[in-house]
C-alpha positions as CSV (number, residue, x, y, z in Angstrom):
1,X,-55.8,50.4,11.1
2,X,-53.1,48.7,13.1
3,X,-53.2,48.4,16.9
4,X,-50.8,50.9,18.4
5,X,-49.4,52.3,21.7
6,X,-48.3,55.9,21.5
7,X,-46.1,57.3,24.3
8,X,-43.8,60.3,23.9
9,X,-42.0,61.5,27.1
10,X,-40.3,64.5,25.5
11,X,-41.3,67.9,27.1
12,X,-41.3,70.5,24.4
13,X,-40.5,74.1,25.4
14,X,-41.3,76.2,22.4
15,X,-41.0,79.9,21.6
16,X,-39.0,83.1,21.8
17,X,-36.2,83.2,24.4
18,X,-36.8,79.6,25.6
19,X,-33.1,78.8,25.4
20,X,-32.8,80.8,28.7
21,X,-34.7,78.0,30.5
22,X,-32.1,75.4,29.8
23,X,-30.4,75.6,33.2
24,X,-33.5,75.3,35.3
25,X,-34.8,72.4,33.0
26,X,-31.5,70.5,33.1
27,X,-31.2,70.9,36.9
28,X,-34.4,68.8,37.2
29,X,-32.4,65.8,36.0
30,X,-28.7,66.3,36.7
31,X,-26.0,68.4,38.3
32,X,-23.1,67.3,36.1
33,X,-23.6,67.0,32.4
34,X,-21.9,66.7,29.0
35,X,-22.5,69.7,26.8
36,X,-22.3,68.5,23.3
37,X,-22.3,70.6,20.1
38,X,-20.5,71.3,16.8
39,X,-18.3,74.2,18.1
40,X,-19.3,76.2,15.0
41,X,-22.1,78.7,14.7
42,X,-23.6,77.9,18.1
43,X,-20.4,79.3,19.6
44,X,-19.9,82.2,17.1
45,X,-23.5,83.4,17.7
46,X,-23.1,83.5,21.4
47,X,-25.7,80.8,22.0
48,X,-23.2,78.5,23.8
49,X,-22.2,81.3,26.2
50,X,-25.9,81.9,26.9
51,X,-26.3,78.2,27.6
52,X,-23.4,78.1,30.0
53,X,-24.6,81.1,31.9
54,X,-28.0,79.5,32.3
55,X,-26.4,76.3,33.5
56,X,-24.2,78.1,35.9
57,X,-27.0,80.1,37.4
58,X,-28.9,76.8,38.0
59,X,-25.9,75.1,39.7
60,X,-25.2,72.7,36.9
61,X,-21.6,71.8,36.1
62,X,-20.6,70.7,32.6
63,X,-17.9,69.1,30.6
64,X,-17.8,70.2,27.0
65,X,-17.4,68.0,23.9
66,X,-17.4,69.8,20.5
67,X,-16.8,68.6,17.0
68,X,-20.1,67.2,15.9
69,X,-20.3,66.9,12.0
70,X,-23.1,66.2,9.6
71,X,-23.6,62.5,9.5
72,X,-22.3,62.3,13.1
73,X,-19.2,60.1,13.6
74,X,-18.8,57.0,15.7
75,X,-15.3,58.1,16.8
76,X,-16.7,61.2,18.5
77,X,-19.5,59.1,20.1
78,X,-16.8,56.8,21.6
79,X,-14.9,59.8,22.9
80,X,-18.1,61.1,24.5
81,X,-18.7,57.8,26.2
82,X,-15.2,57.7,27.6
83,X,-15.6,61.3,29.0
84,X,-19.1,60.6,30.4
85,X,-18.0,57.5,32.2
86,X,-14.8,59.0,33.5
87,X,-16.5,62.2,34.8
88,X,-19.6,60.4,36.0
89,X,-21.9,62.7,34.1
90,X,-25.6,62.4,34.5
91,X,-27.2,63.9,31.3
92,X,-26.1,64.7,27.8
93,X,-27.2,68.1,26.5
94,X,-27.1,68.6,22.8
95,X,-27.1,72.0,21.2
96,X,-27.7,71.9,17.4
97,X,-29.6,69.8,14.9
98,X,-30.2,66.1,14.4
99,X,-26.5,65.3,14.2
100,X,-25.7,66.7,17.6
101,X,-28.8,65.1,19.1
102,X,-28.2,61.7,17.6
103,X,-24.6,61.8,18.7
104,X,-25.8,62.7,22.2
105,X,-28.3,59.8,22.2
106,X,-25.6,57.3,21.2
107,X,-23.3,58.6,24.0
108,X,-26.2,58.4,26.4
109,X,-27.1,54.8,25.9
110,X,-23.5,53.7,25.1
111,X,-22.2,55.1,28.4
112,X,-24.4,52.8,30.5
113,X,-23.8,49.5,28.7
114,X,-20.8,47.2,29.1
115,X,-20.0,46.8,25.4
116,X,-18.9,48.8,22.4
117,X,-21.6,51.1,21.2
118,X,-21.4,50.0,17.6
119,X,-22.8,46.6,18.6
120,X,-26.2,48.3,18.9
121,X,-26.0,49.6,15.4
122,X,-25.0,46.2,14.1
123,X,-28.3,44.9,15.7
124,X,-26.3,42.6,18.0
125,X,-27.8,44.2,21.1
126,X,-30.7,46.6,22.0
127,X,-30.5,49.4,24.5
128,X,-31.9,48.5,27.9
129,X,-31.4,51.9,29.5
130,X,-29.9,55.3,28.8
131,X,-28.8,58.5,30.5
132,X,-31.3,61.3,29.9
133,X,-30.8,63.6,26.9
134,X,-31.8,67.2,26.6
135,X,-31.6,69.4,23.5
136,X,-31.7,73.0,22.2
137,X,-32.7,72.7,18.6
138,X,-31.0,75.1,16.2
139,X,-31.7,73.2,12.9
140,X,-35.3,72.1,12.3
141,X,-34.9,68.9,10.3
142,X,-34.5,65.5,11.7
143,X,-37.0,65.7,14.5
144,X,-34.5,63.9,16.7
145,X,-35.5,66.2,19.6
146,X,-38.4,63.9,20.4
147,X,-38.0,60.8,18.2
148,X,-36.9,57.3,19.2
149,X,-34.3,57.1,16.4
150,X,-30.5,57.6,16.4
151,X,-28.3,57.4,13.3
152,X,-24.5,57.3,13.4
153,X,-21.8,56.9,10.7
154,X,-18.9,54.5,11.3
155,X,-16.0,55.9,9.4
156,X,-14.4,52.4,9.2
157,X,-16.5,51.0,6.4
158,X,-18.0,53.4,6.0
159,X,-21.4,52.5,7.3
160,X,-24.4,54.7,8.3
161,X,-26.8,52.8,10.6
162,X,-29.6,53.5,13.0
163,X,-30.9,52.4,16.4
164,X,-34.6,52.8,17.2
165,X,-35.4,52.6,20.9
166,X,-37.9,54.3,23.3
167,X,-34.8,55.0,25.5
168,X,-33.7,57.4,22.8
169,X,-36.4,59.9,23.3
170,X,-35.0,63.1,25.0
171,X,-36.5,64.2,28.2
172,X,-36.8,67.8,27.0
173,X,-36.4,69.9,23.8
174,X,-36.0,73.6,23.8
175,X,-37.1,75.1,20.5
176,X,-36.8,78.8,19.6
177,X,-37.5,79.5,15.9
178,X,-35.5,82.7,16.2
179,X,-32.4,80.6,16.5
180,X,-33.0,79.4,12.9
181,X,-33.0,82.9,11.2
182,X,-29.3,82.8,10.3
183,X,-29.2,79.3,8.9
184,X,-27.6,79.1,5.5
185,X,-30.2,78.5,2.8
186,X,-28.7,75.1,2.0
187,X,-29.1,73.9,5.6
188,X,-32.7,75.2,5.7
189,X,-33.5,73.4,2.5
190,X,-31.9,70.1,3.7
191,X,-34.0,70.3,6.9
192,X,-37.2,71.0,5.0
193,X,-36.6,68.0,2.7
194,X,-35.7,65.8,5.7
195,X,-38.9,66.5,7.5
196,X,-41.0,66.0,4.3
197,X,-39.3,62.7,3.8
198,X,-40.1,61.6,7.4
199,X,-43.8,62.3,6.7
200,X,-43.7,60.6,3.3
201,X,-42.1,57.5,4.7
202,X,-45.2,57.2,6.9
203,X,-47.7,58.3,4.3
204,X,-46.9,55.7,1.7
205,X,-48.5,52.7,3.4
206,X,-50.8,49.9,2.3
207,X,-52.6,49.9,5.6
208,X,-56.3,50.7,4.9
209,X,-58.6,52.9,7.0
210,X,-56.0,55.4,8.2
211,X,-58.0,58.4,7.1
212,X,-57.2,60.7,10.0
213,X,-53.4,60.3,9.8
214,X,-53.6,60.5,6.0
215,X,-55.1,63.9,6.4
216,X,-52.6,64.9,9.1
217,X,-49.7,63.9,6.8
218,X,-51.1,65.8,3.8
219,X,-51.8,68.9,5.9
220,X,-48.3,68.8,7.4
221,X,-46.7,68.5,4.0
222,X,-48.7,71.4,2.6
223,X,-47.8,73.5,5.6
224,X,-44.1,72.8,5.1
225,X,-44.2,73.6,1.4
226,X,-46.2,76.8,1.9
227,X,-43.9,78.2,4.6
228,X,-40.8,77.0,2.9
229,X,-41.7,79.2,-0.1
230,X,-42.2,82.1,2.3
231,X,-38.7,81.6,3.8
232,X,-37.1,81.2,0.4
233,X,-38.8,84.3,-1.1
234,X,-37.2,86.7,1.2
235,X,-38.7,85.7,4.5
236,X,-35.6,84.4,6.3
237,X,-36.6,86.2,9.5
238,X,-40.3,85.5,9.2
239,X,-40.9,84.2,12.7
240,X,-44.3,82.6,11.9
241,X,-43.0,80.7,8.9
242,X,-39.9,79.6,10.8
243,X,-42.1,78.5,13.7
244,X,-44.4,76.4,11.5
245,X,-41.4,74.7,9.9
246,X,-39.8,74.0,13.3
247,X,-42.9,72.5,14.8
248,X,-43.6,70.5,11.6
249,X,-40.1,69.0,11.8
250,X,-40.9,67.7,15.3
251,X,-44.4,66.3,14.4
252,X,-42.9,64.7,11.3
253,X,-40.8,62.3,13.4
254,X,-42.2,62.1,17.0
255,X,-44.3,59.0,16.2
256,X,-47.7,60.7,16.1
257,X,-48.0,60.2,12.4
258,X,-47.1,56.5,12.7
259,X,-50.2,55.7,14.7
260,X,-52.1,52.8,13.1
261,X,-49.9,52.7,10.1
262,X,-46.9,50.7,8.7
263,X,-44.4,53.1,7.1
264,X,-41.9,52.2,4.4
265,X,-38.4,53.6,5.1
266,X,-36.7,52.2,2.0
267,X,-35.8,55.7,0.8
268,X,-34.0,56.5,4.1
269,X,-32.1,53.2,3.9
270,X,-31.0,54.0,0.3
271,X,-29.9,57.5,1.3
272,X,-27.8,56.1,4.1
273,X,-25.6,54.5,1.5
274,X,-25.2,57.8,-0.3
275,X,-24.4,59.5,3.0
276,X,-21.9,56.8,4.0
277,X,-20.0,56.7,0.7
278,X,-20.3,60.3,-0.5
279,X,-20.9,62.2,2.8
280,X,-23.8,63.9,1.3
281,X,-26.2,65.8,3.6
282,X,-29.1,63.6,4.6
283,X,-31.8,66.0,3.2
284,X,-30.0,66.3,-0.1
285,X,-29.8,62.5,-0.5
286,X,-33.5,62.2,0.3
287,X,-34.4,64.8,-2.3
288,X,-32.7,62.5,-4.8
289,X,-34.0,59.1,-3.6
290,X,-37.6,59.8,-2.8
291,X,-38.7,60.8,-6.4
292,X,-36.9,57.8,-7.8
293,X,-38.6,55.5,-5.2
294,X,-42.0,56.9,-6.2
295,X,-41.4,56.4,-9.9
296,X,-40.4,52.8,-9.3
297,X,-43.4,52.0,-7.2
298,X,-46.2,53.9,-9.0
299,X,-47.5,51.0,-11.0
300,X,-47.7,48.9,-7.8
301,X,-50.1,51.4,-6.1
302,X,-51.2,54.2,-8.5
303,X,-54.2,55.4,-6.4
304,X,-52.1,56.2,-3.4
305,X,-49.5,58.2,-5.5
306,X,-52.3,59.9,-7.4
307,X,-53.9,61.0,-4.1
308,X,-50.5,62.3,-3.0
309,X,-50.2,64.3,-6.2
310,X,-53.7,65.8,-5.7
311,X,-53.7,66.5,-2.0
312,X,-50.1,67.7,-1.6
313,X,-49.2,69.1,-5.0
314,X,-52.5,70.3,-6.3
315,X,-52.7,68.0,-9.3
316,X,-56.2,68.2,-10.8
317,X,-57.1,64.6,-11.7
318,X,-59.6,65.7,-14.3
319,X,-56.8,66.3,-16.7
320,X,-54.9,63.1,-16.1
321,X,-55.3,59.3,-15.7
322,X,-54.1,58.0,-12.3
323,X,-50.6,57.2,-13.5
324,X,-50.1,60.5,-15.3
325,X,-51.4,62.3,-12.2
326,X,-49.0,60.5,-10.0
327,X,-46.1,61.3,-12.3
328,X,-47.1,64.9,-12.5
329,X,-47.0,65.0,-8.7
330,X,-43.4,63.6,-8.8
331,X,-42.4,66.3,-11.3
332,X,-43.9,69.0,-9.1
333,X,-42.1,67.6,-6.1
334,X,-38.8,67.6,-8.0
335,X,-39.4,71.2,-9.1
336,X,-40.0,72.3,-5.5
337,X,-36.8,70.6,-4.3
338,X,-34.8,72.3,-7.0
339,X,-36.5,75.6,-6.2
340,X,-35.0,75.5,-2.7
341,X,-31.6,74.4,-3.9
342,X,-31.8,70.6,-3.5
343,X,-30.4,68.1,-6.0
344,X,-32.8,65.5,-7.5
345,X,-30.3,63.5,-9.6
346,X,-26.9,62.0,-8.9
347,X,-25.1,64.3,-11.2
348,X,-26.5,67.4,-9.4
349,X,-24.8,66.2,-6.2
350,X,-21.6,64.9,-7.6
351,X,-22.4,61.2,-6.9
352,X,-20.5,58.6,-9.0
353,X,-23.1,56.3,-10.6
354,X,-20.4,53.6,-11.1
355,X,-20.9,52.6,-7.5
356,X,-24.6,51.8,-7.9
357,X,-24.2,48.1,-7.7
358,X,-22.0,48.5,-4.6
359,X,-24.7,50.6,-2.9
360,X,-27.5,48.2,-3.9
361,X,-25.6,45.3,-2.3
362,X,-24.8,47.3,0.9
363,X,-28.4,48.5,1.4
364,X,-29.7,45.0,1.7
365,X,-27.0,43.9,4.2
366,X,-29.7,43.0,6.8
367,X,-32.2,41.7,4.2
368,X,-34.8,43.3,2.0
369,X,-35.8,46.9,2.7
370,X,-39.1,48.7,2.7
371,X,-42.6,47.9,3.9
372,X,-44.8,49.4,1.1
373,X,-43.1,47.0,-1.2
374,X,-40.3,44.7,-0.1
375,X,-37.2,45.7,-2.2
376,X,-34.4,43.3,-3.1
377,X,-30.9,44.2,-4.2
378,X,-32.2,44.1,-7.8
379,X,-34.9,46.6,-7.0
380,X,-32.5,48.9,-5.1
381,X,-30.2,48.9,-8.1
382,X,-33.1,49.9,-10.4
383,X,-34.1,52.8,-8.1
384,X,-30.5,54.0,-7.9
385,X,-30.4,54.0,-11.7
386,X,-33.6,56.1,-11.8
387,X,-31.9,58.6,-9.5
388,X,-28.9,58.7,-11.9
389,X,-30.9,59.3,-15.1
């Protein structure tokens, strides 16, 4: 087990009606804020009006910036930075899913540094400070509400890149599972896949003696799968299932499952190229890339993948050798993703395989990817081709 320091400052406010606490919670940090959201369902559902009423009652003033899209755009981040500086705002409040929260994070640290915010994503600088960020989560998926990560898409490229920094952790996250009842099935499925991928990136490690976090990872994955099936079999308004999914999404990416381990993250890097070039939803891209990554790596670490098949997907090893068991686990994972409406091949998502070489070259822009196994451009190309078969 690796040495580690675990510190997560995010205050989680979880449960029914908790969105009504946003005003009093925000007032602990700021009196003038940027209210940041997509302008879509959060407005139509009445949630934004409820948020504004709570802020008003707490004496908090706001400037509103809407327009957040999936794969949040650099152009909107720059606009948010300009507004935040001009209006001397003190906190960024995101209402939505990972896209709104990541956009808020980039605005928060970009506003307090004297440079263009994209320099951080090009790894030319690291954040040294940030405005506080708060969130009301409406899409359980990315876990951005308490993570140190932030991913933004630069339309001029296009490039999708991330910044990891302890300054990115929000100061509070309000999480009411009831707000997820009306999510379209596709968004729910993308979120479920995203959080599963966050766990799997950590689970596939070559670090020995991480028994406790192995068990946590496996249990979290089983919980997500079990409750996803409840939601997708007519339980859209099943509070308990939605609550389990929402909390799992946070645990999947708040750093707790990292402790003592070295995760991989190659599948995320490879999906970022799909998202940048084809604007595919992050969860959908991960549903394609993770099975392909596993297939490519099975021979390099069969026992770990066979354990994954047994502990997560219920593959009985008595009927298989280790490699067959591992492959059976991949097949069951693909079947699960398809059952909730996710693609698992390029053709199912309308991705042009003629751009595989281009993606492979782009994904190693900063050097080899992955920790479980260092992947070169040649490796990446082979994995993309597995995803296209």
